[in-house]
N, C-alpha and C positions, 0 to 999 in steps of 0.2 A: 503495499501499498504506499504509496505519498503520500508525502504529509508537511502540511502550507504553518511556519509557525512568523509569527510579528515581533520581532526582538524592539522596543522603542526604550528609550533613558532619555530624558530630555541634563537633565543632569548633569551627561557624560557625552554627551553632542551624537548618541544609537536610534537612529529609525533603521533596522535593512528588516530584508527578509531570508529568509530562507528555503529552498524546499532540498527535500531530501527522498527517496524511496528507500523503502524497510532494510532493505537488503542491502543498500549504502556504491549501489552501481553509478548514480546519476547524486550533482550537489551543482546547486543557481543558490549562491547571494548575491543580491540587489536590495541593493543602498537608499534608499528613496530618495531623505535628507541629500544623495547627490547626482541628480535629478533624475534616477530612478539606473541609475548604468549598473549596469550585468560587474559584481568587481571578481569572483570568482565560481567558475566553470570544470562539471568537472561528469566526465559522458561513460558510460563504457569500462568506465576506472580508470578516465585516463585525465588527464592533469588539463584541459584544454585548453581556461585562465586560471590564474592566478595573479594574486593580491603583487602589488611590482614597487614596494617596499625595499631600499627608502625612500626612492622618486616617489611623488607625493602628487595626487589626486591630483589638481592646477596645479599640475607642471607638464601633466598625463596626458592630461580629459580621455581618460580611459577610460573605452567599453562606452563612453556617452554619446545621447542623442543629440545630433550637431542641428543645432534648430533656432534662427530666421535660416540660417547660413553654414556652409560648412567652409574648412578652412578657414582665408582674411580677409578680409575689405582694406583693402589702401588707403594709409590716416586714417578710416573709422570715416571714408568720403560717398557717399553718391548723390545721385539722380531717378528720382521716381516717378515718372506724370506733371514730370514739368517741376518738380521743387528738386531744390536741391537737401541730402539733409547728413546729417554728422551722427556716426556711432561714439560711442565710448571706444578709447582704448583700454586693449585690455590686455595687450605683448606690448609694453613697453620698447625693448629693445630695436624691434621692427618698424614703431609706430603704427598697427593696427588692431586694424577689432577683429578677437580668431574666436570662431567657432560656434558663435549665437547665444542667447543668451537663459536657454532651456539651462544647458549640463554642474548646474550650482545651485535650481531649482529643486523646491521638497513636492513631489508627487506623496499621493494617498491611495490607496490600497479599492478600490472600489466593487471587486469580487476572487471572492477566492476558490476551487476548482480542484477538485485532487477522488480519479480514482485507483484502483492499483499500478494501471501502465502509465497515464496522462496529470501532470498537472499543470494547470497555470493559474494568472493572476492579472486580474489588466488594472491598470495604471492610468490616475490623468494631473495634469494638470492643466488650471485653469488662467492661464493672465488674465486681469481684467484693468487696467494700467496701460497707459502711455505709454515705450520705456524714450530710453530721446538715444531718438537717430533711427527709434520703429513704431510708429505712432499710432500702432493696429494693438486689438484685444483676437486671442488665438485663442483657439484651446484642445491638447495631447493628451491624447490615453495611448498606451502601453499595450500590447499582452504577449507578456512571455509565456511562452506553453512548452513544458517540459516536458523529455522521454528517456529513457535511458541512455536513445543513442540516436536523439536531437533536442535542437534549441529549435525555436520557432518566435521569431520578433513581428512582429504587425506595429504599426501605429499610423494613426491616423491624427489628421493635425486638420478642425476647421474653425474657418476662420469668422469670429464672432459679434465682428466691428464693422460699420456700416460701409469706406472704404475699400476697395481691392490692394493686396500686396501682394508684396515679390517676395519669393525664399528657393531656396535647396534645400536639401537632405541630406545625414549620413550618418553615419553611426561609427567609431570611432574603437575596435576591439582590437585589444594584446593578445597577440596568441603564446600558451609554452611551447619550447619544445628542447629535446632532449642535445640536442647537434645542431642549432638555425645555418649551420658549416653546411650542414651535406641537407637539407631541403630543399622543398619546390616549387611556386604556386608556378599554377599551370592557371592559364590565361590568352583570352583571344587581341590579340589589337592591333590593330593598323595606322596607331595614330596619341603618342606621345604628344604631353605637354610639357611648355617648358619656360620657367616662374626668370625670375631676375634673381639680384641678392637677398632682398625682401622677400624670394617664395610668392610675389605675385604675379600673376597668370601673366606672359607675355604674348600666348598663342601655342598655335599645335603646331608638328613638326611632324616629317612619317616615321613608323618606329616597328615594326613588321615582328610581332610573335605570334606564330600558332598555335603552342602550346608550354614549353620548357624554358622556364625563365629558372633557375640559381643562381639563391638566399647567396651564401660561399661568404665571403669578408666583404664580403660592398655596404656602404654605407647607404642607406637610401632617403630618402622622404622625395619621393617622385609618381606621377602621376599619368592614366594612360583611359584613352575612349578605351571602353571595352566595345567589341561586334558579338558575346554571346556575354548572359546574366549571367553565366554559369564563371566558378572559379571558384580552383580542386590548392587547395592546401596536403602538404604530403610529409611530414619530417617520419625518421626512424621509426618510432613509438605509432603514429596512429596517420591516420590520414582524414582530414574531408574534402565535401561539398558544398562553398555555401556560392545559394541564387540569390538571384531576387526578381519579382515580381516585379520592375521596373528595366525594360527595354533600354528603354537610353541609359548608359548610367555612363562610372568612372569608376575608378578602379586607382586608390593616394594608399605607397607600403613608404612603413616607416623601421629603418631600425633604431632607437630608442640608446640612450646610454647606461641600457646594463645588458647584461648577454643569454643569447637563444631566447632573443625572444624576433618581434616584429606586428609592428600593426600593419590591420590589413583590413581598407578598412573601404566600401561601399557610401556612393555619395551619387546623388545625382546629379551633383556642378563641380566647379571647380576654382579654383582661386579669383578675390575680387570675382566675382560674377554678377555682380549689379551690377557695375559697372560693363561687364566684358557681354555679355548676359548670354555667357557657354551654359550649356543645362536649365538655366531659369527658365522659371514658371509662376506665374501668379493665383492668388480664392482668391473670386469675387466672392464681397461677403452671403454671408451662410451655405458658402462651398467650402467643402471638402478634399483633402487625397491622402489617398491611401497608397502604401507598401509593404511588402513582406520579405522579410531575410528568414530565409530557412539554412539552418548552419545541420548537418547531418554528417556521422561518419560511416564512410567506408568501410 
């Protein structure tokens, strides 16, 4: 039987959910007060996602939901609907706005379900105030579904404002492997995003990969236009398939300053998307956008 626990202690700033089956084959830990981010994941006894300590969450954005923009907005400046906007700068070194506004919000547990084989939680955050540089209200629902072999993450965004707004969406999970050098990311792409020294998109260039991308000792902070909504990650211990319900999507690969760890990030847009429009979407008042990411062990 799968069990769901909600652990909350405001005196020490704890607010998280644990999902675990009785045989301890699968486990998930979701921090509600860290943007409902998935901080630990065990599938079929393989530690897919681990705590990144001593790296901190505010420096890694580990497993955070990236909304209303994934990656960076140059100088926090953009134009939309003929108006100029200025976002708060939260990446001082590069003078950029980074990864949106949801990563540090507290989500509410709306619903939980558990059976012998499957457990799921529905989490929600509602923005009722107009944020600096993004004067719109919205509601985000996250549904995590866990089995012994898979994790399913569904994201639904509803525009509760009276005006349409621009957005991109992403997920920022870091995956653990016993040997990153001999791990492989498999995907299909014919275009790579290229950046300036501040990681701001300058355009697209030809990059042909039909399957195998060896990580080896590469230092990565790279983005690719995906030709397929399927990504494979193969390690010496396990392999999984990560799929997206969105056909037009991008892949960000990043190696943090922690051994045998890699961020494999599916996104719907690229850095500075509010200005370059690459992957940019708009959401009308009362409109909704839905995306599903599924991670399944092979």
